[in-house]
C-alpha positions as CSV (number, residue, x, y, z in Angstrom):
1,Q,-158.1,-51.6,119.7
2,V,-157.7,-54.2,122.3
3,Q,-160.5,-56.1,123.8
4,L,-160.1,-57.9,127.2
5,V,-162.7,-60.6,128.1
6,E,-162.8,-61.9,131.7
7,S,-164.3,-65.3,132.6
8,G,-164.2,-67.9,135.3
9,G,-166.2,-66.3,138.0
10,G,-169.1,-67.9,139.9
11,L,-170.5,-68.8,143.2
12,V,-168.2,-70.5,145.7
13,Q,-168.3,-71.3,149.4
14,P,-165.8,-69.7,151.8
15,G,-162.5,-71.5,151.6
16,G,-163.1,-72.5,148.0
17,S,-161.1,-71.7,144.9
18,L,-161.7,-70.1,141.5
19,R,-159.5,-69.4,138.5
20,L,-160.2,-66.3,136.5
21,S,-159.0,-65.8,132.9
22,C,-158.5,-62.6,130.9
23,A,-158.2,-63.1,127.2
24,A,-156.8,-60.3,125.0
25,S,-158.0,-59.9,121.4
26,R,-154.5,-59.6,120.2
27,S,-150.9,-60.1,121.3
28,F,-149.8,-57.4,123.7
29,I,-149.9,-58.7,127.3
30,S,-146.3,-59.7,127.0
31,I,-145.1,-56.1,126.7
32,V,-147.3,-54.4,129.3
33,T,-147.9,-54.7,133.0
34,M,-151.3,-56.4,133.4
35,G,-153.5,-56.2,136.5
36,W,-156.5,-57.7,138.0
37,Y,-158.9,-55.3,139.7
38,R,-162.1,-55.7,141.6
39,Q,-165.1,-53.6,142.5
40,A,-167.6,-54.5,145.2
41,P,-171.0,-52.7,145.4
42,G,-170.5,-49.2,146.9
43,N,-166.7,-49.4,146.7
44,Q,-164.2,-48.0,144.3
45,R,-162.4,-50.3,141.9
46,E,-159.2,-51.5,143.4
47,L,-156.0,-53.3,142.2
48,V,-155.8,-56.9,143.3
49,A,-152.6,-58.1,141.6
50,S,-150.3,-57.2,138.8
51,I,-147.6,-58.9,136.6
52,T,-144.9,-57.1,134.7
53,P,-143.5,-58.2,131.3
54,S,-140.6,-59.8,133.1
55,G,-142.9,-61.8,135.3
56,S,-142.6,-59.8,138.5
57,T,-145.8,-59.9,140.5
58,N,-147.3,-57.6,143.1
59,Y,-150.3,-58.2,145.3
60,A,-152.6,-56.2,147.5
61,D,-152.2,-57.0,151.1
62,F,-155.7,-58.4,151.4
63,V,-154.9,-61.2,148.9
64,K,-151.3,-62.0,149.6
65,G,-150.7,-65.7,150.1
66,R,-154.1,-66.5,148.7
67,F,-154.2,-65.3,145.1
68,T,-151.7,-65.9,142.3
69,I,-151.5,-64.0,139.0
70,S,-149.9,-65.5,136.0
71,R,-149.6,-65.0,132.3
72,D,-149.5,-67.2,129.1
73,N,-148.1,-65.0,126.3
74,A,-148.8,-67.6,123.7
75,K,-152.5,-67.6,124.6
76,N,-152.6,-63.8,125.2
77,T,-154.2,-64.6,128.5
78,V,-153.7,-63.5,132.1
79,Y,-154.9,-65.7,135.0
80,L,-155.9,-65.1,138.6
81,Q,-155.9,-68.2,140.8
82,M,-157.9,-67.5,143.9
83,N,-157.7,-69.8,146.9
84,S,-159.0,-69.6,150.4
85,L,-161.8,-67.3,149.2
86,K,-163.6,-65.1,151.8
87,P,-167.0,-63.5,151.7
88,E,-165.2,-60.1,151.4
89,D,-163.7,-61.2,148.1
90,T,-167.1,-60.9,146.6
91,A,-166.9,-58.4,143.7
92,V,-166.8,-58.0,140.0
93,Y,-163.3,-58.8,138.8
94,Y,-161.7,-57.0,135.8
95,C,-158.4,-57.0,134.0
96,N,-156.6,-54.1,132.5
97,T,-153.1,-52.7,132.1
98,N,-151.5,-50.9,135.0
99,R,-152.5,-47.7,133.4
100,R,-156.2,-48.5,133.7
101,I,-157.0,-47.6,130.1
102,Q,-160.7,-46.7,130.0
103,A,-161.3,-48.3,126.6
104,Y,-160.0,-51.6,127.8
105,W,-162.4,-52.2,130.6
106,G,-164.6,-55.2,129.9
107,Q,-167.7,-56.5,131.5
108,G,-165.8,-58.2,134.2
109,T,-166.7,-61.5,135.9
110,Q,-168.7,-61.8,139.0
111,V,-167.2,-63.7,142.0
112,T,-169.6,-64.4,144.9
113,V,-168.3,-66.1,148.0
114,S,-171.1,-67.3,150.2
115,S,-172.3,-70.3,152.1
């Protein structure tokens, strides 16, 4: 069983930056496509960014040019660097594989963008 633990969220002003981390309990992120997702109150959970085992990345249009996903296989950790944050980026952020395995959903990390 894999556990994914998200961290790094917080309160930030518009235009600010945060770096989220997703730590896996064992080595496997190097062989699967990992993704960051987010869910705002009243909204469905949506894909923000993903990274394949080969390092190819994909971003939702609403974060292109602002967010960067990366991976450190040695640390079993996936990162999401978020720059130029907007109030509409406020949500709980989660990581999971691209298959959205139910058992892998963690508690997420809250990101609040507000002045």
